[in-house]
C-alpha positions in Angstrom: 36.8 -9.4 0.4 39.6 -10.0 -1.9 39.8 -7.6 -4.8 40.5 -10.6 -7.1 36.8 -11.8 -6.7 34.8 -10.9 -9.9 31.5 -9.6 -8.6 30.1 -9.2 -12.1 30.0 -12.9 -13.2 27.0 -15.1 -13.2 26.8 -17.2 -10.1 25.3 -20.7 -10.5 24.1 -20.9 -6.9 22.0 -17.8 -7.4 20.3 -19.4 -10.3 19.7 -22.6 -8.2 18.1 -20.3 -5.5 16.0 -18.7 -8.0 14.7 -22.1 -9.3 14.1 -23.3 -5.7 12.2 -20.1 -4.9 10.1 -20.6 -8.1 8.9 -23.9 -6.9 7.7 -22.5 -3.6 6.0 -19.6 -5.3 4.1 -22.1 -7.5 3.1 -24.2 -4.6 1.5 -21.2 -2.8 0.2 -19.5 -5.9 -1.7 -22.7 -6.9 -3.9 -22.1 -3.9 -4.2 -18.4 -4.7 -5.7 -19.4 -8.1 -8.0 -21.9 -6.4 -9.5 -19.1 -4.3 -10.1 -15.4 -5.0 -8.7 -12.1 -3.8 -11.9 -11.3 -1.8 -11.9 -14.6 -0.1 -9.1 -13.2 2.2 -10.5 -12.5 5.6 -13.5 -15.0 5.2 -13.9 -18.7 5.9 -12.9 -19.4 2.3 -9.4 -18.0 2.8 -7.2 -20.9 2.0 -4.5 -20.7 4.6 -6.2 -18.7 7.5 -6.3 -20.2 10.9 -8.1 -22.4 12.0 -7.7 -24.4 8.8 -11.1 -25.3 7.5 -10.2 -28.5 5.6 -12.2 -31.7 6.3 -9.8 -34.4 5.2 -7.0 -35.2 7.6 -4.3 -35.1 4.9 -5.5 -31.7 3.7 -5.3 -30.5 7.3 -1.7 -31.6 7.6 -0.6 -30.3 4.2 -2.5 -27.0 4.6 -1.0 -26.4 8.0 2.6 -27.2 6.6 2.1 -25.0 3.6 0.8 -22.2 5.8 3.7 -22.1 8.2 6.6 -23.3 5.9 5.7 -21.9 2.4 3.2 -19.1 2.4 5.1 -15.7 2.2 8.4 -17.6 2.5 9.5 -17.7 -1.2 8.8 -14.3 -2.7 11.2 -12.8 -0.1 13.9 -15.0 -1.7 13.0 -13.7 -5.1 13.2 -10.2 -3.7 16.6 -10.8 -2.1 17.8 -12.2 -5.5 16.4 -9.2 -7.3 18.6 -7.0 -5.2 21.6 -9.2 -5.7 21.0 -9.3 -9.4 20.7 -5.5 -9.5 24.3 -5.2 -8.3 25.5 -7.7 -10.8 23.7 -5.9 -13.6 25.0 -2.4 -12.7 28.6 -3.8 -12.4 28.3 -5.4 -15.8 26.9 -2.2 -17.3 29.7 -0.1 -15.9 32.3 -2.6 -17.3 30.7 -2.6 -20.7 29.8 1.1 -20.8 31.9 1.7 -23.8 29.8 -0.8 -25.7 26.4 0.4 -24.6 25.9 3.0 -27.3 26.1 5.9 -24.8 23.5 4.4 -22.4 24.4 5.0 -18.9 24.0 2.0 -16.5 21.3 3.8 -14.4 19.3 4.6 -17.5 19.6 0.9 -18.6 18.4 -0.3 -15.3 15.4 2.2 -15.4 14.5 0.8 -18.8 14.8 -2.7 -17.4 12.4 -1.8 -14.5 10.0 -0.1 -16.9 9.6 -3.1 -19.1 9.4 -5.4 -16.0 6.6 -3.1 -14.8 5.0 -3.4 -18.2 5.2 -7.2 -18.1 3.7 -7.2 -14.7 0.8 -4.9 -15.5 -0.1 -7.1 -18.5 0.1 -10.2 -16.3 -1.9 -8.4 -13.6 -4.8 -7.3 -15.9 -4.8 -10.2 -18.4 -4.0 -13.2 -16.2 -3.9 -12.8 -12.4 -4.5 -10.3 -9.6 -1.5 -11.8 -7.6 1.3 -10.7 -10.0 4.5 -9.7 -8.3 6.4 -8.3 -11.3 4.7 -4.8 -11.3 5.7 -4.5 -7.6 9.3 -5.3 -8.5 9.3 -2.9 -11.4 8.2 0.0 -9.2 10.4 -0.8 -6.2 13.4 -1.4 -8.6 13.3 2.2 -9.6 13.7 3.2 -5.9 16.5 0.6 -5.5 18.6 2.5 -8.0 19.0 5.2 -5.4 21.0 2.8 -3.2 23.6 1.5 -5.6 26.4 3.7 -4.3 25.4 3.5 -0.6 28.1 2.0 1.7 27.3 -1.3 3.4 27.0 0.3 6.8 24.5 2.8 5.4 22.6 -0.2 3.8 22.4 -2.0 7.2 20.7 1.1 8.7 18.2 1.3 5.8 17.4 -2.4 6.0 16.6 -2.4 9.7 14.6 0.9 9.4 12.6 -0.3 6.5 11.9 -3.8 8.0 10.6 -2.2 11.2 8.5 0.3 9.3 7.2 -2.4 7.0 6.2 -4.9 9.8 4.5 -2.1 11.8 2.7 -0.7 8.8 1.2 -4.2 8.0 0.3 -4.8 11.6 -1.3 -1.4 11.8 -3.3 -2.0 8.7 -4.7 -5.2 10.1 -5.5 -3.5 13.4 -7.5 -0.8 11.4 -9.3 -3.5 9.4 -10.3 -5.4 12.6 -11.4 -2.1 14.2 -13.6 -1.4 11.1 -15.1 -4.8 11.3 -15.8 -4.4 15.0 -17.4 -1.1 14.3 -19.6 -2.6 11.5 -20.8 -5.3 13.9 -21.7 -2.7 16.5 -23.5 -0.6 14.0 -25.7 -3.6 13.4 -26.1 -2.7 9.8 -27.0 -6.0 7.8 -25.7 -4.4 4.5 -22.4 -3.2 6.0 -21.8 -6.7 7.7 -22.8 -8.8 4.7 -20.8 -6.7 2.1 -17.5 -8.8 2.4 -19.4 -12.1 2.1 -21.4 -10.9 -0.9 -18.3 -9.6 -2.7 -16.5 -12.8 -2.0 -19.5 -14.9 -3.4 -19.7 -12.6 -6.4 -16.0 -13.0 -7.1 -16.3 -16.8 -7.1 -19.3 -16.5 -9.5 -17.3 -14.4 -11.9 -14.1 -16.6 -11.8 -16.1 -19.9 -12.1 -18.8 -19.0 -14.6 -17.7 -15.7 -16.3 -16.2 -15.4 -19.7 -12.6 -14.2 -20.1 -13.9 -10.6 -20.7 -16.1 -10.9 -17.6 -13.1 -11.8 -15.6 -11.0 -8.9 -16.9 -13.8 -6.4 -16.4 -14.2 -7.6 -12.8 -10.4 -7.4 -12.2 -10.1 -3.9 -13.4 -13.2 -2.6 -11.6 -12.9 -4.5 -8.3 -9.5 -5.9 -7.8 -7.0 -3.4 -9.3 -7.9 -0.6 -6.8 -7.2 -3.0 -3.9 -4.0 -4.3 -5.6 -2.6 -0.8 -6.2 -3.4 0.3 -2.7 -1.6 -2.8 -1.4 1.4 -1.9 -3.6 2.3 0.9 -1.2 1.9 -1.3 1.9 4.2 -4.0 0.4 6.8 -1.6 -1.0 8.8 -1.0 2.2 9.2 -4.7 2.8 10.2 -5.5 -0.7 12.6 -2.7 -0.8 14.2 -3.9 2.4 14.6 -7.4 1.0 16.1 -5.9 -2.2 18.6 -4.1 0.1 19.6 -7.2 1.8 20.4 -8.9 -1.6 22.3 -5.7 -2.6 24.2 -5.9 0.7 25.1 -9.6 0.3 26.3 -8.9 -3.2 28.5 -5.9 -2.2 30.0 -8.1 0.6 30.8 -10.8 -1.9 29.3 -13.6 0.2 28.0 -15.6 -2.8 31.0 -15.0 -5.0 33.3 -16.9 -2.6 31.0 -19.4 -0.8 33.7 -21.7 0.3 35.5 -18.9 2.4 32.0 -17.7 3.7 30.4 -21.1 4.6 30.8 -20.4 8.3 28.8 -17.2 7.8 26.0 -19.2 6.1 26.1 -21.8 8.9 25.7 -19.1 11.5 22.9 -17.4 9.5 21.2 -20.8 9.3 21.3 -21.3 13.1 20.2 -17.8 13.9 17.5 -17.4 11.4 16.2 -21.0 11.9 15.8 -20.2 15.7 14.2 -16.9 15.1 11.9 -18.3 12.5 10.8 -21.0 14.8 10.1 -18.6 17.6 8.2 -16.3 15.3 6.1 -19.1 14.0 5.2 -20.4 17.4 4.1 -16.9 18.5 2.2 -16.5 15.3 0.3 -19.8 16.0 -0.4 -18.7 19.5 -1.9 -15.5 18.2 -3.8 -17.2 15.4 -5.6 -19.6 17.7 -6.3 -16.9 20.2 -4.2 -18.3 22.9 -2.4 -15.1 23.5 -5.6 -13.2 23.5 -9.2 -13.9 22.5 -9.8 -10.3 21.5 -9.4 -10.1 17.7 -8.2 -6.5 18.0 -5.1 -7.9 19.7 -4.8 -11.5 18.2 -5.2 -10.5 14.5 -2.4 -7.8 14.5 -0.2 -10.0 16.5 -0.7 -12.9 14.1 0.3 -10.6 11.3 3.3 -9.2 13.3 4.7 -12.6 14.0 3.8 -14.0 10.5 5.8 -11.1 8.8 8.8 -11.8 11.1 8.7 -15.5 10.3 8.4 -14.7 6.6 11.7 -12.8 6.7 13.6 -15.2 9.1 12.6 -18.4 7.4 13.2 -17.1 3.8 16.8 -16.3 4.9 17.0 -19.7 6.6 16.0 -21.3 3.3 18.7 -19.3 1.5 21.4 -20.5 3.9 20.1 -24.1 3.8 20.3 -24.3 0.1 23.8 -22.8 0.0 25.0 -25.2 2.7 23.5 -28.2 0.9 25.1 -27.2 -2.4 28.4 -26.7 -0.7 28.2 -30.2 0.8 27.3 -31.7 -2.6 23.9 -32.9 -1.6 21.1 -33.3 -4.3 23.4 -32.0 -6.9 21.3 -33.4 -9.8 18.2 -31.7 -8.5 20.0 -28.4 -8.0 21.4 -28.6 -11.5 17.8 -28.8 -12.8 16.8 -25.8 -10.6 19.7 -23.9 -12.2 17.9 -24.1 -15.6 14.6 -23.1 -14.1 16.2 -20.2 -12.4 17.8 -18.9 -15.5 14.5 -18.8 -17.1 12.6 -17.5 -14.0 10.6 -14.7 -15.8 9.4 -17.1 -18.5 8.6 -19.9 -16.0 6.8 -17.5 -13.7 4.6 -16.1 -16.5 3.9 -19.6 -17.9 2.9 -20.7 -14.3 0.4 -17.8 -14.1 -1.0 -18.4 -17.5 -1.5 -22.1 -17.1 -2.9 -21.9 -13.7 -5.5 -19.3 -14.9 -6.5 -21.7 -17.6 -6.8 -24.7 -15.2 -8.7 -22.9 -12.4 -10.9 -20.3 -14.0 -14.2 -20.7 -15.7 -13.0 -19.7 -19.2 -10.7 -22.7 -19.0 -11.0 -25.9 -17.0 -12.9 -24.2 -14.1 -11.3 -26.0 -11.1 -11.5 -23.0 -8.9 -12.7 -24.0 -5.5 -12.8 -27.7 -6.2 -9.4 -29.2 -5.8 -8.1 -30.5 -2.4 -4.8 -29.5 -0.9 -3.1 -32.7 -1.7 -4.2 -32.5 -5.3 -2.8 -29.0 -5.5 0.5 -30.3 -4.1 0.6 -33.1 -6.7 -0.2 -30.6 -9.5 2.6 -28.4 -8.4 5.2 -31.2 -8.2 4.1 -32.6 -11.7 4.0 -29.2 -13.4 7.3 -28.0 -11.9 9.0 -31.2 -12.9 7.9 -30.6 -16.5 9.3 -27.0 -16.3 12.6 -28.4 -15.1 12.8 -30.7 -18.1 11.6 -28.0 -20.6 14.0 -25.3 -19.2 17.0 -27.7 -19.5 16.1 -28.5 -23.1 15.5 -24.9 -24.0 18.8 -23.6 -22.5 20.8 -26.3 -24.3 19.5 -24.8 -27.5 19.2 -21.2 -26.7 21.1 -18.7 -24.5 18.0 -17.1 -22.9 14.4 -18.0 -22.1 11.8 -16.4 -24.5 10.7 -13.7 -22.1 14.2 -13.2 -20.9 15.2 -12.5 -24.5 12.4 -10.0 -25.1 13.2 -8.3 -21.8 16.9 -8.1 -22.7 16.2 -6.8 -26.2 13.9 -4.1 -24.9 16.4 -3.1 -22.3 19.3 -2.7 -24.6 17.2 -1.6 -27.7 18.5 -4.6 -29.5 16.9 -6.8 -32.2 19.4 -9.6 -31.9 
């Protein structure tokens, strides 16, 4: 890379990617709000195979969301977090003299601490599916890699991805083994517990007050969420490091000269994503094996691989489309959404909780897939318009401004 490239400036394409990812996150999260945490692993799990939707349109849309959207967009956000970390640190080092003695590392730790705080508040008060607290914790570990050379980063990325995929696959195998053991024990209470917990969770979320929901979340959901944090951490960190690696290499700072790289990435990740998805489907529908002790872990294994490859495929696709000048008006609107990603994400969570939970409109468990898709498109379109209006009048989104002020101890 040329030394003339400024690796500290804000890159419009990164904001576009962030806005694009936020649409996908909303599309998937809508159905997370429609269901409950404890519906996972039951017939009420929204995107488990086989898809239990009666309407033909819901079958098609549910299938497409499952293979093209679920777990395909938070990796993009994770990649962008790692990329943004490098920009933040570079900017902090350049402005060190004006930072009132704050070292860049200390500033980033403050940034992660307050992101963790936002995440915990969102997790407890709004939704069990919050991702911000995961980023806040993992970001503190990311700081250790800032001075790593790119060759070292590549080794860490490969090692972490292998470990993460094997860890998740192993956890599913253990869960299936426990379920098999429960069946063989022929203990009605043990076998019925997951179903009873799922039914109870639906009752709380559909009929309970706001305080009932928070009480249930703290007592029942948080232990599960915090346990999962340590399972997700290696994968999230690996994705952070991929973003850090891309930033250090300057790929997005000089897209025109790196467009061939993006095209190669598009071809390779597209092919690998397709193969992984096919193998995931063969496992999910018990074609590879009818034994759940084999098929369930394999489904997760190939699903995790598809998650990584397809998310990178989407990144390359968006960059190529931007470079060719396609959909430029749409991408311009996505830029505004991306610049206010924290605000827009939190608003999505808050609004969805009001729409779906019993203390609001109470649509949990009642909307169809196509209605969820329409809701996503309409709501996100409104967010694009509001984001553009806001940023034409203010420099930062509301939560971005608060986050920045807390990070820099500023009142401005």
